Predicted model as a PDB file, atoms N, CA, C, CB and O in Angstrom, pLDDT in the B-factor column:
MODEL        1                                                                  
ATOM      1  N   UNK A   1     131.037  92.334 103.377  1.00 81.00           N  
ATOM      2  CA  UNK A   1     129.753  92.870 102.983  1.00 81.00           C  
ATOM      3  C   UNK A   1     129.256  93.818 104.066  1.00 81.00           C  
ATOM      4  CB  UNK A   1     128.737  91.736 102.727  1.00 81.00           C  
ATOM      5  O   UNK A   1     129.426  93.577 105.262  1.00 81.00           O  
ATOM      6  N   UNK A   2     128.642  94.892 103.614  1.00 89.00           N  
ATOM      7  CA  UNK A   2     128.033  95.843 104.547  1.00 89.00           C  
ATOM      8  C   UNK A   2     126.567  96.032 104.155  1.00 89.00           C  
ATOM      9  CB  UNK A   2     128.799  97.216 104.542  1.00 89.00           C  
ATOM     10  O   UNK A   2     126.204  95.854 102.993  1.00 89.00           O  
ATOM     11  N   UNK A   3     125.738  96.388 105.115  1.00 92.00           N  
ATOM     12  CA  UNK A   3     124.330  96.668 104.852  1.00 92.00           C  
ATOM     13  C   UNK A   3     124.176  98.143 104.511  1.00 92.00           C  
ATOM     14  CB  UNK A   3     123.442  96.286 106.071  1.00 92.00           C  
ATOM     15  O   UNK A   3     124.710  99.011 105.202  1.00 92.00           O  
ATOM     16  N   UNK A   4     123.436  98.416 103.432  1.00 92.00           N  
ATOM     17  CA  UNK A   4     123.251  99.778 102.945  1.00 92.00           C  
ATOM     18  C   UNK A   4     121.790  99.954 102.558  1.00 92.00           C  
ATOM     19  CB  UNK A   4     124.192 100.083 101.737  1.00 92.00           C  
ATOM     20  O   UNK A   4     121.204  99.068 101.935  1.00 92.00           O  
ATOM     21  N   UNK A   5     121.193 101.092 102.922  1.00 95.00           N  
ATOM     22  CA  UNK A   5     119.841 101.398 102.454  1.00 95.00           C  
ATOM     23  C   UNK A   5     119.953 102.012 101.060  1.00 95.00           C  
ATOM     24  CB  UNK A   5     119.094 102.369 103.445  1.00 95.00           C  
ATOM     25  O   UNK A   5     120.752 102.919 100.827  1.00 95.00           O  
ATOM     26  N   UNK A   6     119.139 101.501 100.140  1.00 95.00           N  
ATOM     27  CA  UNK A   6     119.194 101.986  98.764  1.00 95.00           C  
ATOM     28  C   UNK A   6     117.834 102.509  98.318  1.00 95.00           C  
ATOM     29  CB  UNK A   6     119.667 100.873  97.823  1.00 95.00           C  
ATOM     30  O   UNK A   6     116.801 102.221  98.924  1.00 95.00           O  
ATOM     31  N   UNK A   7     117.868 103.277  97.251  1.00 96.00           N  
ATOM     32  CA  UNK A   7     116.672 103.751  96.551  1.00 96.00           C  
ATOM     33  C   UNK A   7     116.837 103.383  95.080  1.00 96.00           C  
ATOM     34  CB  UNK A   7     116.460 105.311  96.738  1.00 96.00           C  
ATOM     35  O   UNK A   7     117.842 102.787  94.691  1.00 96.00           O  
ATOM     36  N   UNK A   8     115.862 103.737  94.279  1.00 96.00           N  
ATOM     37  CA  UNK A   8     115.962 103.457  92.845  1.00 96.00           C  
ATOM     38  C   UNK A   8     117.154 104.180  92.216  1.00 96.00           C  
ATOM     39  CB  UNK A   8     114.667 103.868  92.134  1.00 96.00           C  
ATOM     40  O   UNK A   8     117.708 103.705  91.225  1.00 96.00           O  
ATOM     41  N   UNK A   9     117.548 105.303  92.771  1.00 95.00           N  
ATOM     42  CA  UNK A   9     118.673 106.047  92.190  1.00 95.00           C  
ATOM     43  C   UNK A   9     120.039 105.544  92.665  1.00 95.00           C  
ATOM     44  CB  UNK A   9     118.538 107.514  92.527  1.00 95.00           C  
ATOM     45  O   UNK A   9     121.057 105.888  92.064  1.00 95.00           O  
ATOM     46  N   UNK A  10     120.081 104.738  93.727  1.00 95.00           N  
ATOM     47  CA  UNK A  10     121.377 104.287  94.248  1.00 95.00           C  
ATOM     48  C   UNK A  10     121.623 102.785  94.112  1.00 95.00           C  
ATOM     49  CB  UNK A  10     121.489 104.665  95.687  1.00 95.00           C  
ATOM     50  O   UNK A  10     122.706 102.311  94.454  1.00 95.00           O  
ATOM     51  N   UNK A  11     120.649 102.034  93.622  1.00 96.00           N  
ATOM     52  CA  UNK A  11     120.829 100.590  93.456  1.00 96.00           C  
ATOM     53  C   UNK A  11     121.901 100.333  92.397  1.00 96.00           C  
ATOM     54  CB  UNK A  11     119.486  99.901  93.059  1.00 96.00           C  
ATOM     55  O   UNK A  11     122.030 101.094  91.439  1.00 96.00           O  
ATOM     56  N   UNK A  12     122.675  99.244  92.579  1.00 94.00           N  
ATOM     57  CA  UNK A  12     123.750  98.906  91.637  1.00 94.00           C  
ATOM     58  C   UNK A  12     123.715  97.425  91.283  1.00 94.00           C  
ATOM     59  CB  UNK A  12     125.124  99.273  92.228  1.00 94.00           C  
ATOM     60  O   UNK A  12     123.173  96.607  92.026  1.00 94.00           O  
ATOM     61  N   UNK A  13     124.294  97.099  90.149  1.00 95.00           N  
ATOM     62  CA  UNK A  13     124.492  95.680  89.816  1.00 95.00           C  
ATOM     63  C   UNK A  13     125.355  95.053  90.899  1.00 95.00           C  
ATOM     64  CB  UNK A  13     125.154  95.504  88.399  1.00 95.00           C  
ATOM     65  O   UNK A  13     126.302  95.674  91.383  1.00 95.00           O  
ATOM     66  N   UNK A  14     125.029  93.827  91.279  1.00 93.00           N  
ATOM     67  CA  UNK A  14     125.800  93.130  92.294  1.00 93.00           C  
ATOM     68  C   UNK A  14     125.227  93.260  93.693  1.00 93.00           C  
ATOM     69  CB  UNK A  14     127.193  93.630  92.289  1.00 93.00           C  
ATOM     70  O   UNK A  14     125.614  92.504  94.584  1.00 93.00           O  
ATOM     71  N   UNK A  15     124.298  94.218  93.915  1.00 94.00           N  
ATOM     72  CA  UNK A  15     123.658  94.331  95.220  1.00 94.00           C  
ATOM     73  C   UNK A  15     122.895  93.045  95.514  1.00 94.00           C  
ATOM     74  CB  UNK A  15     122.709  95.561  95.271  1.00 94.00           C  
ATOM     75  O   UNK A  15     122.321  92.439  94.609  1.00 94.00           O  
ATOM     76  N   UNK A  16     122.889  92.632  96.774  1.00 95.00           N  
ATOM     77  CA  UNK A  16     122.180  91.418  97.195  1.00 95.00           C  
ATOM     78  C   UNK A  16     121.023  91.835  98.088  1.00 95.00           C  
ATOM     79  CB  UNK A  16     123.136  90.418  97.942  1.00 95.00           C  
ATOM     80  O   UNK A  16     121.226  92.446  99.138  1.00 95.00           O  
ATOM     81  N   UNK A  17     119.809  91.502  97.666  1.00 95.00           N  
ATOM     82  CA  UNK A  17     118.589  91.869  98.378  1.00 95.00           C  
ATOM     83  C   UNK A  17     117.949  90.615  98.942  1.00 95.00           C  
ATOM     84  CB  UNK A  17     117.600  92.620  97.450  1.00 95.00           C  
ATOM     85  O   UNK A  17     117.816  89.617  98.234  1.00 95.00           O  
ATOM     86  N   UNK A  18     117.551  90.649 100.204  1.00 92.00           N  
ATOM     87  CA  UNK A  18     116.845  89.534 100.831  1.00 92.00           C  
ATOM     88  C   UNK A  18     115.371  89.674 100.502  1.00 92.00           C  
ATOM     89  CB  UNK A  18     117.078  89.500 102.380  1.00 92.00           C  
ATOM     90  O   UNK A  18     114.735  90.647 100.907  1.00 92.00           O  
ATOM     91  N   UNK A  19     114.823  88.717  99.774  1.00 88.00           N  
ATOM     92  CA  UNK A  19     113.405  88.696  99.436  1.00 88.00           C  
ATOM     93  C   UNK A  19     112.812  87.368  99.873  1.00 88.00           C  
ATOM     94  CB  UNK A  19     113.186  88.924  97.916  1.00 88.00           C  
ATOM     95  O   UNK A  19     113.218  86.310  99.393  1.00 88.00           O  
ATOM     96  N   UNK A  20     111.865  87.425 100.772  1.00 88.00           N  
ATOM     97  CA  UNK A  20     111.185  86.240 101.286  1.00 88.00           C  
ATOM     98  C   UNK A  20     112.203  85.190 101.743  1.00 88.00           C  
ATOM     99  CB  UNK A  20     110.249  85.649 100.213  1.00 88.00           C  
ATOM    100  O   UNK A  20     112.056  84.002 101.456  1.00 88.00           O  
ATOM    101  N   UNK A  21     113.224  85.641 102.451  1.00 90.00           N  
ATOM    102  CA  UNK A  21     114.224  84.729 102.995  1.00 90.00           C  
ATOM    103  C   UNK A  21     115.271  84.241 102.011  1.00 90.00           C  
ATOM    104  CB  UNK A  21     113.548  83.570 103.565  1.00 90.00           C  
ATOM    105  O   UNK A  21     116.114  83.419 102.369  1.00 90.00           O  
ATOM    106  N   UNK A  22     115.235  84.726 100.783  1.00 93.00           N  
ATOM    107  CA  UNK A  22     116.220  84.328  99.768  1.00 93.00           C  
ATOM    108  C   UNK A  22     117.091  85.511  99.409  1.00 93.00           C  
ATOM    109  CB  UNK A  22     115.525  83.773  98.504  1.00 93.00           C  
ATOM    110  O   UNK A  22     116.616  86.642  99.304  1.00 93.00           O  
ATOM    111  N   UNK A  23     118.359  85.242  99.225  1.00 94.00           N  
ATOM    112  CA  UNK A  23     119.288  86.288  98.791  1.00 94.00           C  
ATOM    113  C   UNK A  23     119.254  86.355  97.265  1.00 94.00           C  
ATOM    114  CB  UNK A  23     120.746  86.012  99.312  1.00 94.00           C  
ATOM    115  O   UNK A  23     119.555  85.374  96.586  1.00 94.00           O  
ATOM    116  N   UNK A  24     118.887  87.516  96.735  1.00 95.00           N  
ATOM    117  CA  UNK A  24     118.784  87.712  95.283  1.00 95.00           C  
ATOM    118  C   UNK A  24     119.792  88.777  94.855  1.00 95.00           C  
ATOM    119  CB  UNK A  24     117.329  88.128  94.869  1.00 95.00           C  
ATOM    120  O   UNK A  24     119.786  89.896  95.369  1.00 95.00           O  
ATOM    121  N   UNK A  25     120.657  88.414  93.910  1.00 96.00           N  
ATOM    122  CA  UNK A  25     121.683  89.343  93.422  1.00 96.00           C  
ATOM    123  C   UNK A  25     121.195  90.038  92.155  1.00 96.00           C  
ATOM    124  CB  UNK A  25     123.016  88.598  93.150  1.00 96.00           C  
ATOM    125  O   UNK A  25     120.707  89.392  91.228  1.00 96.00           O  
ATOM    126  N   UNK A  26     121.334  91.370  92.124  1.00 97.00           N  
ATOM    127  CA  UNK A  26     120.921  92.174  90.971  1.00 97.00           C  
ATOM    128  C   UNK A  26     121.925  91.955  89.836  1.00 97.00           C  
ATOM    129  CB  UNK A  26     120.822  93.696  91.348  1.00 97.00           C  
ATOM    130  O   UNK A  26     123.120  92.193  90.005  1.00 97.00           O  
ATOM    131  N   UNK A  27     121.432  91.500  88.680  1.00 97.00           N  
ATOM    132  CA  UNK A  27     122.329  91.278  87.546  1.00 97.00           C  
ATOM    133  C   UNK A  27     122.190  92.366  86.483  1.00 97.00           C  
ATOM    134  CB  UNK A  27     122.058  89.917  86.926  1.00 97.00           C  
ATOM    135  O   UNK A  27     123.112  92.582  85.695  1.00 97.00           O  
ATOM    136  N   UNK A  28     121.034  93.058  86.454  1.00 98.00           N  
ATOM    137  CA  UNK A  28     120.842  94.114  85.456  1.00 98.00           C  
ATOM    138  C   UNK A  28     119.797  95.097  85.965  1.00 98.00           C  
ATOM    139  CB  UNK A  28     120.413  93.518  84.080  1.00 98.00           C  
ATOM    140  O   UNK A  28     118.966  94.752  86.806  1.00 98.00           O  
ATOM    141  N   UNK A  29     119.843  96.310  85.456  1.00 97.00           N  
ATOM    142  CA  UNK A  29     118.909  97.374  85.832  1.00 97.00           C  
ATOM    143  C   UNK A  29     118.335  98.006  84.578  1.00 97.00           C  
ATOM    144  CB  UNK A  29     119.606  98.445  86.712  1.00 97.00           C  
ATOM    145  O   UNK A  29     119.062  98.262  83.618  1.00 97.00           O  
ATOM    146  N   UNK A  30     117.045  98.255  84.582  1.00 97.00           N  
ATOM    147  CA  UNK A  30     116.400  98.910  83.457  1.00 97.00           C  
ATOM    148  C   UNK A  30     115.742 100.190  83.957  1.00 97.00           C  
ATOM    149  CB  UNK A  30     115.360  97.970  82.777  1.00 97.00           C  
ATOM    150  O   UNK A  30     114.975 100.155  84.919  1.00 97.00           O  
ATOM    151  N   UNK A  31     116.032 101.320  83.314  1.00 97.00           N  
ATOM    152  CA  UNK A  31     115.434 102.604  83.683  1.00 97.00           C  
ATOM    153  C   UNK A  31     113.992 102.650  83.203  1.00 97.00           C  
ATOM    154  CB  UNK A  31     116.243 103.787  83.089  1.00 97.00           C  
ATOM    155  O   UNK A  31     113.707 102.338  82.047  1.00 97.00           O  
ATOM    156  N   UNK A  32     113.088 103.037  84.086  1.00 97.00           N  
ATOM    157  CA  UNK A  32     111.673 103.175  83.763  1.00 97.00           C  
ATOM    158  C   UNK A  32     111.272 104.647  83.901  1.00 97.00           C  
ATOM    159  CB  UNK A  32     110.797 102.267  84.686  1.00 97.00           C  
ATOM    160  O   UNK A  32     112.030 105.443  84.456  1.00 97.00           O  
ATOM    161  N   UNK A  33     110.094 105.013  83.405  1.00 96.00           N  
ATOM    162  CA  UNK A  33     109.639 106.402  83.530  1.00 96.00           C  
ATOM    163  C   UNK A  33     109.511 106.862  84.981  1.00 96.00           C  
ATOM    164  CB  UNK A  33     108.307 106.567  82.835  1.00 96.00           C  
ATOM    165  O   UNK A  33     109.294 106.043  85.875  1.00 96.00           O  
ATOM    166  N   UNK A  34     109.643 108.145  85.214  1.00 95.00           N  
ATOM    167  CA  UNK A  34     109.449 108.794  86.512  1.00 95.00           C  
ATOM    168  C   UNK A  34     110.474 108.362  87.557  1.00 95.00           C  
ATOM    169  CB  UNK A  34     108.063 108.501  87.022  1.00 95.00           C  
ATOM    170  O   UNK A  34     110.176 108.403  88.751  1.00 95.00           O  
ATOM    171  N   UNK A  35     111.660 107.955  87.148  1.00 94.00           N  
ATOM    172  CA  UNK A  35     112.721 107.626  88.082  1.00 94.00           C  
ATOM    173  C   UNK A  35     112.682 106.222  88.649  1.00 94.00           C  
ATOM    174  CB  UNK A  35     112.689 108.570  89.182  1.00 94.00           C  
ATOM    175  O   UNK A  35     113.507 105.882  89.497  1.00 94.00           O  
ATOM    176  N   UNK A  36     111.757 105.404  88.210  1.00 97.00           N  
ATOM    177  CA  UNK A  36     111.676 104.019  88.687  1.00 97.00           C  
ATOM    178  C   UNK A  36     112.717 103.160  87.961  1.00 97.00           C  
ATOM    179  CB  UNK A  36     110.242 103.442  88.469  1.00 97.00           C  
ATOM    180  O   UNK A  36     113.190 103.519  86.882  1.00 97.00           O  
ATOM    181  N   UNK A  37     113.063 102.029  88.566  1.00 98.00           N  
ATOM    182  CA  UNK A  37     113.974 101.080  87.923  1.00 98.00           C  
ATOM    183  C   UNK A  37     113.440  99.672  88.091  1.00 98.00           C  
ATOM    184  CB  UNK A  37     115.401 101.192  88.509  1.00 98.00           C  
ATOM    185  O   UNK A  37     112.842  99.329  89.111  1.00 98.00           O  
ATOM    186  N   UNK A  38     113.670  98.865  87.066  1.00 98.00           N  
ATOM    187  CA  UNK A  38     113.326  97.454  87.151  1.00 98.00           C  
ATOM    188  C   UNK A  38     114.615  96.685  87.380  1.00 98.00           C  
ATOM    189  CB  UNK A  38     112.584  96.957  85.860  1.00 98.00           C  
ATOM    190  O   UNK A  38     115.559  96.786  86.597  1.00 98.00           O  
ATOM    191  N   UNK A  39     114.645  95.919  88.457  1.00 98.00           N  
ATOM    192  CA  UNK A  39     115.817  95.124  88.791  1.00 98.00           C  
ATOM    193  C   UNK A  39     115.634  93.729  88.226  1.00 98.00           C  
ATOM    194  CB  UNK A  39     116.048  95.076  90.323  1.00 98.00           C  
ATOM    195  O   UNK A  39     114.571  93.128  88.381  1.00 98.00           O  
ATOM    196  N   UNK A  40     116.655  93.215  87.576  1.00 98.00           N  
ATOM    197  CA  UNK A  40     116.655  91.857  87.058  1.00 98.00           C  
ATOM    198  C   UNK A  40     117.643  91.078  87.921  1.00 98.00           C  
ATOM    199  CB  UNK A  40     117.039  91.805  85.516  1.00 98.00           C  
ATOM    200  O   UNK A  40     118.815  91.441  88.023  1.00 98.00           O  
ATOM    201  N   UNK A  41     117.155  90.007  88.539  1.00 97.00           N  
ATOM    202  CA  UNK A  41     118.013  89.191  89.391  1.00 97.00           C  
ATOM    203  C   UNK A  41     118.640  88.054  88.590  1.00 97.00           C  
ATOM    204  CB  UNK A  41     117.216  88.631  90.578  1.00 97.00           C  
ATOM    205  O   UNK A  41     118.168  87.711  87.506  1.00 97.00           O  
ATOM    206  N   UNK A  42     119.705  87.476  89.133  1.00 96.00           N  
ATOM    207  CA  UNK A  42     120.391  86.367  88.459  1.00 96.00           C  
ATOM    208  C   UNK A  42     119.438  85.207  88.180  1.00 96.00           C  
ATOM    209  CB  UNK A  42     121.572  85.879  89.306  1.00 96.00           C  
ATOM    210  O   UNK A  42     119.636  84.462  87.220  1.00 96.00           O  
ATOM    211  N   UNK A  43     118.408  85.050  89.009  1.00 94.00           N  
ATOM    212  CA  UNK A  43     117.431  83.966  88.840  1.00 94.00           C  
ATOM    213  C   UNK A  43     116.446  84.248  87.708  1.00 94.00           C  
ATOM    214  CB  UNK A  43     116.665  83.747  90.140  1.00 94.00           C  
ATOM    215  O   UNK A  43     115.677  83.369  87.320  1.00 94.00           O  
ATOM    216  N   UNK A  44     116.467  85.484  87.173  1.00 96.00           N  
ATOM    217  CA  UNK A  44     115.544  85.862  86.111  1.00 96.00           C  
ATOM    218  C   UNK A  44     114.313  86.593  86.621  1.00 96.00           C  
ATOM    219  CB  UNK A  44     115.121  84.645  85.354  1.00 96.00           C  
ATOM    220  O   UNK A  44     113.527  87.108  85.826  1.00 96.00           O  
ATOM    221  N   UNK A  45     114.135  86.647  87.932  1.00 95.00           N  
ATOM    222  CA  UNK A  45     112.993  87.351  88.510  1.00 95.00           C  
ATOM    223  C   UNK A  45     113.177  88.854  88.386  1.00 95.00           C  
ATOM    224  CB  UNK A  45     112.801  86.958  89.981  1.00 95.00           C  
ATOM    225  O   UNK A  45     114.298  89.343  88.245  1.00 95.00           O  
ATOM    226  N   UNK A  46     112.072  89.582  88.441  1.00 96.00           N  
ATOM    227  CA  UNK A  46     112.080  91.036  88.298  1.00 96.00           C  
ATOM    228  C   UNK A  46     111.488  91.694  89.539  1.00 96.00           C  
ATOM    229  CB  UNK A  46     111.297  91.462  87.041  1.00 96.00           C  
ATOM    230  O   UNK A  46     110.624  91.126  90.206  1.00 96.00           O  
ATOM    231  N   UNK A  47     111.961  92.892  89.835  1.00 96.00           N  
ATOM    232  CA  UNK A  47     111.414  93.707  90.913  1.00 96.00           C  
ATOM    233  C   UNK A  47     111.456  95.148  90.447  1.00 96.00           C  
ATOM    234  CB  UNK A  47     112.206  93.514  92.258  1.00 96.00           C  
ATOM    235  O   UNK A  47     112.485  95.613  89.956  1.00 96.00           O  
ATOM    236  N   UNK A  48     110.340  95.866  90.595  1.00 97.00           N  
ATOM    237  CA  UNK A  48     110.303  97.274  90.225  1.00 97.00           C  
ATOM    238  C   UNK A  48     110.456  98.125  91.471  1.00 97.00           C  
ATOM    239  CB  UNK A  48     108.994  97.620  89.486  1.00 97.00           C  
ATOM    240  O   UNK A  48     109.708  97.966  92.435  1.00 97.00           O  
ATOM    241  N   UNK A  49     111.423  99.025  91.452  1.00 97.00           N  
ATOM    242  CA  UNK A  49     111.622  99.992  92.528  1.00 97.00           C  
ATOM    243  C   UNK A  49     111.129 101.340  92.054  1.00 97.00           C  
ATOM    244  CB  UNK A  49     113.114 100.066  92.962  1.00 97.00           C  
ATOM    245  O   UNK A  49     111.577 101.851  91.028  1.00 97.00           O  
ATOM    246  N   UNK A  50     110.204 101.913  92.804  1.00 97.00           N  
ATOM    247  CA  UNK A  50     109.707 103.251  92.492  1.00 97.00           C  
ATOM    248  C   UNK A  50     110.569 104.273  93.238  1.00 97.00           C  
ATOM    249  CB  UNK A  50     108.192 103.399  92.880  1.00 97.00           C  
ATOM    250  O   UNK A  50     111.417 103.891  94.044  1.00 97.00           O  
ATOM    251  N   UNK A  51     110.366 105.525  92.985  1.00 94.00           N  
ATOM    252  CA  UNK A  51     111.218 106.563  93.575  1.00 94.00           C  
ATOM    253  C   UNK A  51     111.157 106.590  95.096  1.00 94.00           C  
ATOM    254  CB  UNK A  51     110.825 107.915  93.037  1.00 94.00           C  
ATOM    255  O   UNK A  51     112.122 107.013  95.733  1.00 94.00           O  
ATOM    256  N   UNK A  52     110.073 106.160  95.689  1.00 95.00           N  
ATOM    257  CA  UNK A  52     109.948 106.167  97.153  1.00 95.00           C  
ATOM    258  C   UNK A  52     110.304 104.843  97.811  1.00 95.00           C  
ATOM    259  CB  UNK A  52     108.551 106.535  97.535  1.00 95.00           C  
ATOM    260  O   UNK A  52     110.283 104.744  99.038  1.00 95.00           O  
ATOM    261  N   UNK A  53     110.631 103.826  97.027  1.00 95.00           N  
ATOM    262  CA  UNK A  53     110.995 102.517  97.569  1.00 95.00           C  
ATOM    263  C   UNK A  53     112.340 102.601  98.280  1.00 95.00           C  
ATOM    264  CB  UNK A  53     111.045 101.455  96.448  1.00 95.00           C  
ATOM    265  O   UNK A  53     113.289 103.181  97.753  1.00 95.00           O  
ATOM    266  N   UNK A  54     112.419 102.030  99.464  1.00 95.00           N  
ATOM    267  CA  UNK A  54     113.669 101.953 100.230  1.00 95.00           C  
ATOM    268  C   UNK A  54     113.888 100.493 100.607  1.00 95.00           C  
ATOM    269  CB  UNK A  54     113.625 102.876 101.517  1.00 95.00           C  
ATOM    270  O   UNK A  54     112.990  99.846 101.147  1.00 95.00           O  
ATOM    271  N   UNK A  55     115.071  99.977 100.323  1.00 93.00           N  
ATOM    272  CA  UNK A  55     115.430  98.596 100.651  1.00 93.00           C  
ATOM    273  C   UNK A  55     116.804  98.577 101.294  1.00 93.00           C  
ATOM    274  CB  UNK A  55     115.404  97.693  99.387  1.00 93.00           C  
ATOM    275  O   UNK A  55     117.624  99.463 101.053  1.00 93.00           O  
ATOM    276  N   UNK A  56     117.055  97.555 102.120  1.00 92.00           N  
ATOM    277  CA  UNK A  56     118.388  97.351 102.683  1.00 92.00           C  
ATOM    278  C   UNK A  56     119.029  96.206 101.913  1.00 92.00           C  
ATOM    279  CB  UNK A  56     118.332  97.045 104.233  1.00 92.00           C  
ATOM    280  O   UNK A  56     118.435  95.139 101.757  1.00 92.00           O  
ATOM    281  N   UNK A  57     120.244  96.437 101.435  1.00 94.00           N  
ATOM    282  CA  UNK A  57     120.955  95.428 100.645  1.00 94.00           C  
ATOM    283  C   UNK A  57     122.312  95.136 101.271  1.00 94.00           C  
ATOM    284  CB  UNK A  57     121.128  95.896  99.181  1.00 94.00           C  
ATOM    285  O   UNK A  57     122.831  95.915 102.070  1.00 94.00           O  
ATOM    286  N   UNK A  58     122.866  94.003 100.890  1.00 92.00           N  
ATOM    287  CA  UNK A  58     124.245  93.683 101.243  1.00 92.00           C  
ATOM    288  C   UNK A  58     125.096  94.091 100.054  1.00 92.00           C  
ATOM    289  CB  UNK A  58     124.431  92.150 101.601  1.00 92.00           C  
ATOM    290  O   UNK A  58     124.800  93.745  98.910  1.00 92.00           O  
ATOM    291  N   UNK A  59     126.148  94.826 100.340  1.00 90.00           N  
ATOM    292  CA  UNK A  59     127.026  95.337  99.281  1.00 90.00           C  
ATOM    293  C   UNK A  59     128.470  95.044  99.690  1.00 90.00           C  
ATOM    294  CB  UNK A  59     126.803  96.888  99.037  1.00 90.00           C  
ATOM    295  O   UNK A  59     128.833  95.247 100.849  1.00 90.00           O  
ATOM    296  N   UNK A  60     129.297  94.570  98.757  1.00 78.00           N  
ATOM    297  CA  UNK A  60     130.699  94.320  99.108  1.00 78.00           C  
ATOM    298  C   UNK A  60     131.366  95.571  99.666  1.00 78.00           C  
ATOM    299  CB  UNK A  60     131.473  93.821  97.887  1.00 78.00           C  
ATOM    300  O   UNK A  60     131.178  96.668  99.140  1.00 78.00           O  
ATOM    301  N   UNK A  61     132.131  95.406 100.712  1.00 77.00           N  
ATOM    302  CA  UNK A  61     132.856  96.548 101.311  1.00 77.00           C  
ATOM    303  C   UNK A  61     133.906  97.050 100.347  1.00 77.00           C  
ATOM    304  CB  UNK A  61     133.516  96.151 102.660  1.00 77.00           C  
ATOM    305  O   UNK A  61     134.524  96.271  99.621  1.00 77.00           O  
ATOM    306  N   UNK A  62     134.103  98.350 100.343  1.00 71.00           N  
ATOM    307  CA  UNK A  62     135.167  98.922  99.511  1.00 71.00           C  
ATOM    308  C   UNK A  62     136.497  98.750 100.201  1.00 71.00           C  
ATOM    309  CB  UNK A  62     134.906 100.412  99.214  1.00 71.00           C  
ATOM    310  O   UNK A  62     136.612  98.927 101.414  1.00 71.00           O  
ATOM    311  N   UNK A  63     137.486  98.409  99.430  1.00 65.00           N  
ATOM    312  CA  UNK A  63     138.831  98.238  99.998  1.00 65.00           C  
ATOM    313  C   UNK A  63     139.490  99.583 100.092  1.00 65.00           C  
ATOM    314  CB  UNK A  63     139.693  97.270  99.150  1.00 65.00           C  
ATOM    315  O   UNK A  63     139.317 100.428  99.213  1.00 65.00           O  
ATOM    316  N   UNK A  64     140.243  99.796 101.148  1.00 61.00           N  
ATOM    317  CA  UNK A  64     140.909 101.083 101.351  1.00 61.00           C  
ATOM    318  C   UNK A  64     142.337 101.043 100.943  1.00 61.00           C  
ATOM    319  CB  UNK A  64     140.817 101.507 102.774  1.00 61.00           C  
ATOM    320  O   UNK A  64     143.039 102.048 101.052  1.00 61.00           O  
TER     321      UNK A  64                                                      
ENDMDL                                                                          
END                                                                             
C-alpha cells in the first residue's frame, strides 16, 4: 500500500480512507453536480467530496 493524495476526480473504488481513526474502504462512487462525488463505503456510510476536497488514502501498490 502507498499513500496518495486524491481529489474528487482521482478517487477510485478500493481506496482506503482514514476517518476518525477508522479505515474505510470505498465500495462505490456516485457522480454529483459540479464535479463532486459521493463515496459509499463498505460499511454503508457516505462521504461527499467536492472539487476542492483533498484527502490522503492508502492505495494498493501497482506491480511492475
